[in-house]
DSSP file (Angstrom, degrees, kcal/mol; ACC not computed):
  #  RESIDUE AA STRUCTURE BP1 BP2  ACC     N-H-->O    O-->H-N    N-H-->O    O-->H-N    TCO  KAPPA ALPHA  PHI   PSI    X-CA   Y-CA   Z-CA
    1    1 A X     >        0   0    0      0, 0.0     4,-2.2     0, 0.0     5,-0.2   0.000 360.0 360.0 360.0 -40.4  105.2   84.1  145.2
    2    2 A X  H  >  +     0   0    0      1,-0.2     4,-2.8     2,-0.2     5,-0.2   0.919 360.0  52.1 -59.5 -42.8  104.5   87.2  147.2
    3    3 A X  H  > S+     0   0    0      1,-0.2     4,-2.5     2,-0.2    -1,-0.2   0.890 109.4  49.1 -58.3 -41.8  106.3   85.8  150.2
    4    4 A X  H  > S+     0   0    0      2,-0.2     4,-2.2     1,-0.2    96,-0.3   0.924 114.9  43.8 -66.0 -46.7  109.4   84.9  148.2
    5    5 A X  H  X S+     0   0    0     -4,-2.2     4,-2.3     2,-0.2    -2,-0.2   0.869 113.1  52.0 -68.5 -37.1  109.6   88.4  146.6
    6    6 A X  H  X S+     0   0    0     -4,-2.8     4,-2.5    -5,-0.2    -2,-0.2   0.924 111.7  46.5 -64.6 -44.9  108.9   90.1  150.0
    7    7 A X  H  X S+     0   0    0     -4,-2.5     4,-1.9    -5,-0.2    -2,-0.2   0.896 112.8  49.1 -64.7 -39.2  111.7   88.1  151.6
    8    8 A X  H  X S+     0   0    0     -4,-2.2     4,-2.6     2,-0.2    -2,-0.2   0.876 112.2  48.4 -67.3 -38.8  114.1   88.9  148.9
    9    9 A X  H  X S+     0   0    0     -4,-2.3     4,-2.6     2,-0.2    -2,-0.2   0.933 110.4  51.4 -65.9 -44.7  113.4   92.6  148.9
   10   10 A X  H  < S+     0   0    0     -4,-2.5     4,-0.2     1,-0.2    -2,-0.2   0.905 114.9  43.3 -60.2 -40.2  113.7   92.7  152.7
   11   11 A X  H >< S+     0   0    0     -4,-1.9     3,-0.9    -5,-0.2     4,-0.2   0.913 113.2  51.3 -70.2 -44.0  117.1   91.0  152.4
   12   12 A X  H 3< S+     0   0    0     -4,-2.6     3,-0.4     1,-0.2    -2,-0.2   0.885 116.7  37.5 -63.2 -41.1  118.3   93.1  149.4
   13   13 A X  T >< S+     0   0    0     -4,-2.6     3,-1.9     1,-0.2    -1,-0.2   0.284  80.0 110.0-101.4  15.7  117.6   96.5  151.0
   14   14 A X  T <  S+     0   0    0     -3,-0.9    -1,-0.2     1,-0.3    -2,-0.1   0.781  78.6  53.0 -59.5 -24.3  118.5   95.8  154.5
   15   15 A X  T 3  S+     0   0    0     -3,-0.4     2,-0.9    -4,-0.2    -1,-0.3   0.561  85.3  94.8 -86.9  -8.0  121.6   98.0  154.3
   16   16 A X    X   -     0   0    0     -3,-1.9     3,-1.0     1,-0.2    -1,-0.0  -0.760  55.3-171.0 -89.1 108.4  119.6  101.0  153.0
   17   17 A X  T 3  S+     0   0    0     -2,-0.9    -1,-0.2     1,-0.2    -3,-0.0   0.689  78.0  62.2 -73.5 -20.3  118.8  103.1  156.1
   18   18 A X  T 3  S+     0   0    0      2,-0.0     2,-0.3    66,-0.0    -1,-0.2   0.571 102.7  53.5 -85.6  -7.1  116.4  105.5  154.4
   19   19 A X    <   -     0   0    0     -3,-1.0     2,-0.3    -6,-0.2    22,-0.2  -0.921  58.2-169.5-132.6 156.8  113.8  102.8  153.4
   20   20 A X  E     -a   41   0A   0     20,-1.8    22,-3.0    -2,-0.3     2,-0.5  -0.879  21.7-123.0-134.7 164.6  111.8  100.0  155.1
   21   21 A X  E     -a   42   0A   0     -2,-0.3     2,-0.3    20,-0.2    22,-0.2  -0.951  20.6-144.6-113.1 129.4  109.7   97.1  153.8
   22   22 A X        -     0   0    0     20,-2.8    22,-0.4    -2,-0.5     4,-0.1  -0.714   8.6-154.8 -89.9 142.3  106.1   96.8  154.9
   23   23 A X  S    S+     0   0    0     -2,-0.3    -1,-0.1    20,-0.1     2,-0.1   0.610  71.8  94.7 -84.6 -13.4  104.6   93.3  155.5
   24   24 A X  S    S-     0   0    0      1,-0.1    20,-0.5     3,-0.0     2,-0.2  -0.337  84.0-109.5 -76.8 157.3  101.1   94.9  154.7
   25   25 A X        -     0   0    0     18,-0.1     2,-1.4     1,-0.1    20,-0.2  -0.533  36.5-108.1 -78.9 154.8   99.5   94.8  151.4
   26   26 A X        +     0   0    0     -2,-0.2     9,-0.2    18,-0.1     8,-0.2  -0.145  60.2 158.6 -80.9  44.7   99.3   98.2  149.6
   27   27 A X        -     0   0    0     -2,-1.4     7,-1.6     6,-0.2     2,-0.2  -0.194  43.6-100.9 -69.3 160.9   95.6   98.7  150.1
   28   28 A X  E     -B   33   0B   0      5,-0.2     2,-0.4     6,-0.1     5,-0.3  -0.522  28.4-164.8 -83.3 147.2   93.9  102.2  150.1
   29   29 A X  E >  S-B   32   0B   0      3,-2.5     3,-1.0    -2,-0.2     8,-0.0  -0.983  78.9 -10.1-129.6 118.9   93.0  104.0  153.2
   30   30 A X  T 3  S-     0   0    0     -2,-0.4    -1,-0.1     1,-0.2     3,-0.1   0.921 131.9 -54.1  55.4  46.0   90.6  107.0  152.8
   31   31 A X  T 3  S+     0   0    0      1,-0.1     2,-0.4    -3,-0.0    -1,-0.2   0.629 120.9 103.5  65.2  18.2   91.0  106.8  149.0
   32   32 A X  E <  S-B   29   0B   0     -3,-1.0    -3,-2.5    -5,-0.0    -1,-0.1  -0.980  74.9-118.4-134.0 125.6   94.8  107.0  149.2
   33   33 A X  E >>  -B   28   0B   0     -2,-0.4     3,-1.6    -5,-0.3     4,-1.5  -0.238  24.0-121.9 -59.2 146.2   97.1  104.0  148.7
   34   34 A X  H 3> S+     0   0    0     -7,-1.6     4,-3.5     1,-0.3    -1,-0.1   0.838 109.9  62.3 -58.0 -35.6   99.2  103.2  151.7
   35   35 A X  H 34 S+     0   0    0      1,-0.2    40,-0.5    -9,-0.2    -1,-0.3   0.724 105.7  46.8 -69.2 -16.7  102.4  103.6  149.8
   36   36 A X  H <4 S+     0   0    0     -3,-1.6     3,-0.4     3,-0.1    -1,-0.2   0.803 116.2  44.2 -84.4 -33.5  101.6  107.2  149.1
   37   37 A X  H  < S+     0   0    0     -4,-1.5     2,-1.0     1,-0.2    -2,-0.2   0.908 118.0  43.4 -76.2 -42.8  100.7  107.8  152.7
   38   38 A X  S >< S-     0   0    0     -4,-3.5     3,-1.0    -5,-0.2    37,-0.3  -0.670  86.6-165.0-104.9  76.3  103.7  106.0  154.2
   39   39 A X  T 3   +     0   0    0     -2,-1.0    37,-0.2    -3,-0.4    -3,-0.1  -0.221  67.3  29.9 -66.5 156.6  106.5  107.2  152.0
   40   40 A X  T 3  S+     0   0    0     35,-3.0   -20,-1.8     1,-0.2     2,-0.4   0.624  93.2 115.1  67.6  18.6  109.8  105.4  151.9
   41   41 A X  E <   -a   20   0A   0     -3,-1.0     2,-0.5    34,-0.3    34,-0.4  -0.972  63.4-136.2-114.7 131.8  108.1  102.1  152.7
   42   42 A X  E     -a   21   0A   0    -22,-3.0   -20,-2.8    -2,-0.4     2,-0.5  -0.747  19.7-163.3 -90.4 128.0  108.2   99.4  150.1
   43   43 A X  E     -C   73   0C   0     30,-3.0    30,-2.9    -2,-0.5     2,-0.5  -0.948   5.7-157.1-114.2 129.1  104.9   97.5  149.6
   44   44 A X  E     -C   72   0C   0    -20,-0.5    28,-0.2    -2,-0.5   -18,-0.1  -0.914  13.9-152.8-102.3 122.9  104.5   94.1  147.8
   45   45 A X        -     0   0    0     26,-2.9     2,-0.1    -2,-0.5   -20,-0.0  -0.380  29.8 -82.5 -88.8 171.9  101.1   93.3  146.4
   46   46 A X        -     0   0    0      1,-0.1    25,-0.5    -2,-0.1     2,-0.2  -0.391  52.3-101.1 -70.1 151.8   99.6   89.9  145.8
   47   47 A X        -     0   0    0     23,-0.1     2,-0.4    -2,-0.1    23,-0.2  -0.492  24.9-144.2 -75.4 140.2  100.5   88.1  142.6
   48   48 A X  E     -D   69   0C   0     21,-2.9    21,-2.5    -2,-0.2     2,-0.5  -0.874  18.1-151.6 -98.4 139.3   98.2   88.0  139.6
   49   49 A X  E     -D   68   0C   0     -2,-0.4     2,-0.5    19,-0.2    19,-0.2  -0.947  14.9-174.3-118.9 130.9   98.2   84.7  137.8
   50   50 A X  E     -D   67   0C   0     17,-1.6    17,-2.7    -2,-0.5     2,-0.5  -0.987  13.8-159.9-121.7 119.7   97.5   84.2  134.1
   51   51 A X  E     +D   66   0C   0     -2,-0.5     2,-0.3    15,-0.2    15,-0.2  -0.865  14.0 171.4-108.8 131.6   97.4   80.5  132.9
   52   52 A X  E     -D   65   0C   0     13,-2.3    13,-3.2    -2,-0.5     2,-0.5  -0.973  36.1-111.6-132.9 148.8   97.8   79.3  129.3
   53   53 A X  E     +D   64   0C   0     -2,-0.3    11,-0.3    11,-0.2     3,-0.2  -0.683  29.6 178.0 -80.4 127.1   98.2   75.8  127.9
   54   54 A X  E    S+     0   0C   0      9,-3.2     2,-0.5    -2,-0.5    10,-0.2   0.866  76.2  14.0 -92.2 -47.8  101.6   75.1  126.5
   55   55 A X  E    S-D   63   0C   0      8,-1.8     8,-2.2     2,-0.0    -1,-0.3  -0.911  72.9-148.2-133.0 108.9  101.2   71.5  125.5
   56   56 A X        -     0   0    0     -2,-0.5     2,-0.4     6,-0.2     5,-0.0  -0.574  17.7-159.4 -74.3 139.0   97.7   70.0  125.3
   57   57 A X    >   -     0   0    0     -2,-0.3     3,-1.6     1,-0.1     5,-0.2  -0.942  21.5-134.2-120.1 138.7   97.8   66.2  126.1
   58   58 A X  T 3  S+     0   0    0     -2,-0.4    -1,-0.1     1,-0.3     4,-0.1   0.794 104.8  60.8 -62.2 -28.7   95.2   63.7  125.1
   59   59 A X  T 3  S-     0   0    0      2,-0.1    -1,-0.3     1,-0.1    -3,-0.0   0.584 117.4-111.3 -76.6  -6.6   95.1   62.2  128.6
   60   60 A X  S <  S+     0   0    0     -3,-1.6     2,-1.3     1,-0.1    -2,-0.1   0.344  86.2 119.4  94.6  -5.9   94.0   65.5  130.0
   61   61 A X        -     0   0    0     -5,-0.0    -3,-0.1     2,-0.0    -2,-0.1  -0.395  47.0-179.1 -89.2  59.9   97.3   66.2  131.8
   62   62 A X        -     0   0    0     -2,-1.3     2,-0.6    -5,-0.2    -6,-0.2  -0.074  28.1-121.4 -58.0 153.8   98.0   69.3  129.9
   63   63 A X  E     -D   55   0C   0     -8,-2.2    -9,-3.2    67,-0.0    -8,-1.8  -0.904  34.4-163.9-101.3 125.4  101.2   71.4  130.5
   64   64 A X  E     -DE  53 131C   0     67,-3.2    67,-2.1    -2,-0.6     2,-0.5  -0.691  18.2-141.3-109.4 157.9  100.4   74.9  131.6
   65   65 A X  E     -DE  52 130C   0    -13,-3.2   -13,-2.3    -2,-0.3     2,-0.6  -0.992  16.9-161.9-115.5 120.6  102.4   78.1  131.8
   66   66 A X  E     -DE  51 129C   0     63,-3.2    63,-2.7    -2,-0.5     2,-0.8  -0.919   1.7-159.6-101.5 119.9  101.5   80.2  134.8
   67   67 A X  E     -DE  50 128C   0    -17,-2.7   -17,-1.6    -2,-0.6     2,-0.5  -0.886   7.4-162.6-101.5 109.9  102.6   83.8  134.5
   68   68 A X  E     -DE  49 127C   0     59,-2.8    59,-2.5    -2,-0.8     2,-0.5  -0.810   3.2-167.4 -95.2 127.4  102.8   85.4  137.9
   69   69 A X  E     -DE  48 126C   0    -21,-2.5   -21,-2.9    -2,-0.5     2,-0.5  -0.972   4.6-174.0-116.4 122.6  102.9   89.2  137.9
   70   70 A X  E     - E   0 125C   0     55,-2.7    55,-2.5    -2,-0.5     2,-0.3  -0.961   9.6-153.5-121.9 115.3  103.8   90.9  141.2
   71   71 A X  E     - E   0 124C   0     -2,-0.5   -26,-2.9   -25,-0.5     2,-0.4  -0.679   9.0-169.2 -86.8 143.7  103.6   94.7  141.6
   72   72 A X  E     -CE  44 123C   0     51,-2.1    51,-3.0    -2,-0.3     2,-0.4  -0.990   6.2-166.9-129.8 137.2  105.8   96.5  144.1
   73   73 A X  E     +CE  43 122C   0    -30,-2.9   -30,-3.0    -2,-0.4     2,-0.3  -0.957  15.2 166.7-131.7 146.8  105.4  100.1  145.1
   74   74 A X  E     - E   0 121C   0     47,-1.7    47,-3.2    -2,-0.4     2,-0.4  -0.954  15.3-157.5-150.2 141.3  107.3  102.8  147.0
   75   75 A X  E     + E   0 120C   0    -40,-0.5   -35,-3.0   -34,-0.4   -34,-0.3  -0.942  11.7 177.0-121.3 143.7  106.8  106.5  147.1
   76   76 A X  E     - E   0 119C   0     43,-2.6    43,-2.7    -2,-0.4     2,-0.5  -0.849  44.8 -80.4-132.8 170.5  109.2  109.4  147.9
   77   77 A X  E     - E   0 118C   0      3,-0.3    41,-0.2    -2,-0.3    40,-0.0  -0.628  36.6-150.9 -74.4 122.1  109.1  113.1  148.1
   78   78 A X  S    S+     0   0    0     39,-2.4     3,-0.5    -2,-0.5    -1,-0.2   0.816  91.7  52.4 -65.2 -32.4  109.5  114.3  144.5
   79   79 A X  S    S+     0   0    0     38,-0.5     2,-0.2     1,-0.3    -1,-0.2   0.906 128.9  14.1 -74.7 -42.7  111.2  117.6  145.4
   80   80 A X  S    S-     0   0    0      0, 0.0    -3,-0.3     0, 0.0    -1,-0.3  -0.620  80.2-169.8-134.8  76.4  113.9  116.0  147.6
   81   81 A X        -     0   0    0     -3,-0.5    -3,-0.1    -2,-0.2    -5,-0.0  -0.286  39.0 -90.1 -64.2 149.4  114.1  112.2  147.0
   82   82 A X    >   -     0   0    0      1,-0.1     3,-1.6     2,-0.1     4,-0.2  -0.255  32.0-120.3 -57.9 149.7  116.3  110.3  149.4
   83   83 A X  T 3  S+     0   0    0      1,-0.3     3,-0.4     2,-0.1     4,-0.2   0.732 111.2  58.7 -65.3 -21.5  119.9  109.9  148.4
   84   84 A X  T 3> S+     0   0    0      1,-0.2     4,-2.4     2,-0.1    -1,-0.3   0.299  74.1 104.8 -90.0   7.2  119.6  106.1  148.4
   85   85 A X  H <> S+     0   0    0     -3,-1.6     4,-2.2     1,-0.2    -1,-0.2   0.920  80.4  47.1 -60.3 -47.4  116.7  106.1  145.8
   86   86 A X  H  > S+     0   0    0     -3,-0.4     4,-2.0    -4,-0.2    -1,-0.2   0.847 112.2  50.7 -66.6 -31.8  118.9  104.9  142.9
   87   87 A X  H  > S+     0   0    0     -4,-0.2     4,-2.5     2,-0.2    -1,-0.2   0.872 108.9  52.9 -67.5 -38.6  120.4  102.2  145.1
   88   88 A X  H  X S+     0   0    0     -4,-2.4     4,-2.6     2,-0.2     5,-0.3   0.938 108.5  49.0 -62.9 -46.0  116.9  101.1  146.1
   89   89 A X  H  X S+     0   0    0     -4,-2.2     4,-2.3     1,-0.2    -2,-0.2   0.953 112.9  47.2 -60.0 -49.9  115.9  100.8  142.5
   90   90 A X  H  X S+     0   0    0     -4,-2.0     4,-1.1     1,-0.2    -1,-0.2   0.892 114.2  47.5 -60.2 -41.0  119.0   98.7  141.6
   91   91 A X  H  X S+     0   0    0     -4,-2.5     4,-0.6     2,-0.2    -1,-0.2   0.897 111.3  49.4 -70.3 -40.9  118.6   96.4  144.6
   92   92 A X  H >< S+     0   0    0     -4,-2.6     3,-1.3     1,-0.2     4,-0.3   0.910 108.4  53.3 -67.0 -39.9  114.9   95.8  144.0
   93   93 A X  H >< S+     0   0    0     -4,-2.3     3,-1.2    -5,-0.3    -1,-0.2   0.805 100.3  63.3 -64.5 -26.6  115.5   94.9  140.4
   94   94 A X  H >X S+     0   0    0     -4,-1.1     3,-1.6     1,-0.2     4,-1.4   0.702  82.3  79.9 -68.9 -19.4  118.1   92.4  141.5
   95   95 A X  H <X S+     0   0    0     -3,-1.3     4,-2.4    -4,-0.6    -1,-0.2   0.771  75.2  74.9 -59.2 -24.2  115.4   90.5  143.3
   96   96 A X  H <4 S+     0   0    0     -3,-1.2    -1,-0.3    -4,-0.3    -2,-0.2   0.873 109.7  28.5 -52.1 -38.3  114.4   89.0  139.9
   97   97 A X  H <4 S+     0   0    0     -3,-1.6    -1,-0.2    -4,-0.2    -2,-0.2   0.665 122.3  49.8 -98.7 -19.6  117.5   86.8  140.2
   98   98 A X  H  < S+     0   0    0     -4,-1.4    -3,-0.2     2,-0.1    -2,-0.2   0.680  80.8 105.1 -96.4 -18.6  117.8   86.5  144.0
   99   99 A X  S  < S-     0   0    0     -4,-2.4     2,-2.6    -5,-0.2   -94,-0.1  -0.383  82.1-116.6 -65.9 142.7  114.3   85.5  144.9
  100  100 A X  S    S+     0   0    0    -96,-0.3     2,-0.4    -2,-0.1    -1,-0.1  -0.394  71.9 128.7 -77.7  64.1  113.9   81.8  145.8
  101  101 A X        -     0   0    0     -2,-2.6     2,-0.8    -5,-0.1    -2,-0.0  -0.983  52.6-144.2-127.2 124.9  111.6   81.2  142.8
  102  102 A X        +     0   0    0     -2,-0.4     2,-0.3    25,-0.1    -2,-0.1  -0.817  41.1 148.9 -88.9 114.7  112.1   78.4  140.2
  103  103 A X        -     0   0    0     -2,-0.8    26,-0.2    26,-0.1     3,-0.1  -0.991  52.9-138.9-147.6 151.0  110.9   79.7  136.9
  104  104 A X  S    S+     0   0    0     24,-2.3     2,-0.3    -2,-0.3    25,-0.1   0.645  98.0  31.7 -84.3 -13.8  111.8   79.4  133.2
  105  105 A X  E     -F  128   0C   0     23,-1.1    23,-2.8     2,-0.0     2,-0.4  -0.977  65.5-177.7-146.3 130.6  111.4   83.1  132.6
  106  106 A X  E     +F  127   0C   0     -2,-0.3     2,-0.3    21,-0.2    21,-0.2  -0.990  10.9 167.9-131.9 122.0  112.2   86.0  135.1
  107  107 A X  E     +F  126   0C   0     19,-2.7    19,-2.8    -2,-0.4     2,-0.3  -0.956   8.3 177.5-132.3 151.8  111.6   89.6  134.2
  108  108 A X  E     +F  125   0C   0     -2,-0.3     2,-0.3    17,-0.2    17,-0.2  -0.973   8.6 156.5-151.7 138.6  111.5   92.9  136.2
  109  109 A X  E     -F  124   0C   0     15,-1.7    15,-2.7    -2,-0.3     2,-0.3  -0.936  18.9-149.2-148.4 175.8  111.1   96.5  135.2
  110  110 A X  E     -F  123   0C   0     -2,-0.3     2,-0.3    13,-0.2    13,-0.2  -0.962   3.2-158.8-144.7 161.9  110.0   99.7  136.8
  111  111 A X  E     -F  122   0C   0     11,-2.2    11,-2.8    -2,-0.3     2,-0.4  -0.974  12.8-140.7-139.0 156.2  108.2  103.0  136.1
  112  112 A X  E     -F  121   0C   0     -2,-0.3     2,-0.4     9,-0.2     9,-0.2  -0.961  16.5-176.1-121.5 132.9  108.2  106.4  137.8
  113  113 A X  E     -F  120   0C   0      7,-2.5     7,-3.3    -2,-0.4     2,-0.5  -0.995  10.0-156.8-127.8 132.6  105.2  108.5  138.1
  114  114 A X  E     +F  119   0C   0     -2,-0.4     2,-0.5     5,-0.2     5,-0.2  -0.948  13.9 174.9-112.7 126.1  105.1  112.0  139.7
  115  115 A X  E >   -F  118   0C   0      3,-2.6     3,-1.9    -2,-0.5     2,-0.4  -0.963  65.3 -47.1-133.6 112.2  101.8  113.3  141.1
  116  116 A X  T 3  S-     0   0    0     -2,-0.5     0, 0.0     1,-0.2     0, 0.0  -0.507 124.9 -22.6  57.6-118.0  101.9  116.7  142.8
  117  117 A X  T 3  S+     0   0    0     -2,-0.4   -39,-2.4    -3,-0.1   -38,-0.5   0.147 119.2  95.2-108.2  19.8  104.9  116.3  145.2
  118  118 A X  E <   -EF  77 115C   0     -3,-1.9    -3,-2.6   -41,-0.2     2,-0.6  -0.942  55.0-159.5-116.9 124.5  105.0  112.5  145.3
  119  119 A X  E     -EF  76 114C   0    -43,-2.7   -43,-2.6    -2,-0.5     2,-0.5  -0.903  12.4-164.2-101.5 118.5  107.2  110.4  143.2
  120  120 A X  E     -EF  75 113C   0     -7,-3.3    -7,-2.5    -2,-0.6     2,-0.5  -0.906   4.5-159.5-109.2 124.6  105.8  106.8  143.0
  121  121 A X  E     -EF  74 112C   0    -47,-3.2   -47,-1.7    -2,-0.5     2,-0.5  -0.904   9.1-166.1-102.1 123.7  108.2  104.0  141.7
  122  122 A X  E     -EF  73 111C   0    -11,-2.8   -11,-2.2    -2,-0.5     2,-0.3  -0.955   1.3-166.1-117.5 124.7  106.2  101.0  140.6
  123  123 A X  E     -EF  72 110C   0    -51,-3.0   -51,-2.1    -2,-0.5     2,-0.4  -0.765   2.6-160.0-103.8 152.1  108.2   97.7  140.0
  124  124 A X  E     -EF  71 109C   0    -15,-2.7   -15,-1.7    -2,-0.3     2,-0.4  -0.955   3.4-166.8-136.9 118.2  106.7   94.7  138.1
  125  125 A X  E     -EF  70 108C   0    -55,-2.5   -55,-2.7    -2,-0.4     2,-0.4  -0.856   3.9-168.1-101.0 137.3  108.1   91.2  138.5
  126  126 A X  E     -EF  69 107C   0    -19,-2.8   -19,-2.7    -2,-0.4     2,-0.5  -0.991   4.8-177.0-130.4 128.4  107.1   88.6  136.1
  127  127 A X  E     -EF  68 106C   0    -59,-2.5   -59,-2.8    -2,-0.4     2,-0.6  -0.986  13.3-153.4-126.1 120.3  107.8   84.8  136.6
  128  128 A X  E     -EF  67 105C   0    -23,-2.8   -24,-2.3    -2,-0.5   -23,-1.1  -0.855  18.8-179.7 -95.1 120.4  106.9   82.1  134.1
  129  129 A X  E     -E   66   0C   0    -63,-2.7   -63,-3.2    -2,-0.6     2,-0.4  -0.980  20.2-140.8-124.1 130.2  106.4   78.7  135.8
  130  130 A X  E     +E   65   0C   0     -2,-0.4     2,-0.3   -65,-0.2   -65,-0.2  -0.741  29.8 168.3 -92.1 136.5  105.5   75.5  134.0
  131  131 A X  E      E   64   0C   0    -67,-2.1   -67,-3.2    -2,-0.4    -2,-0.0  -0.891 360.0 360.0-138.4 164.6  102.9   73.2  135.7
  132  132 A X              0   0    0     -2,-0.3    -1,-0.1   -69,-0.2   -67,-0.1   0.339 360.0 360.0-117.0 360.0  100.9   70.2  134.9
């Protein structure tokens, strides 16, 4: 799932010259997440998976719902954010529909947090996939 979202984001924001996409995971370095240190770089984290049974079957071949949650982060200067920030948000949210993921449910939202002089935009993609 991470690879598909990463690929779709890279393609969606390729025309935005003020931002780049990192292939790295957003791990912390010296107690600071990389997306805060390397501002204007988009970081895609690993997917978290939550599995629930949709239809229990006597033969043991239950039908499951896997909910994949994929966080995406980008930080910018809060005092003077890049002029393409609103375009970045719109294009990343479009990934919900453009990512090459077959799912019965696709959701995306974002939140903005300002800490000192850094504005961090956190996106959350959720994909519901049925499996057996």
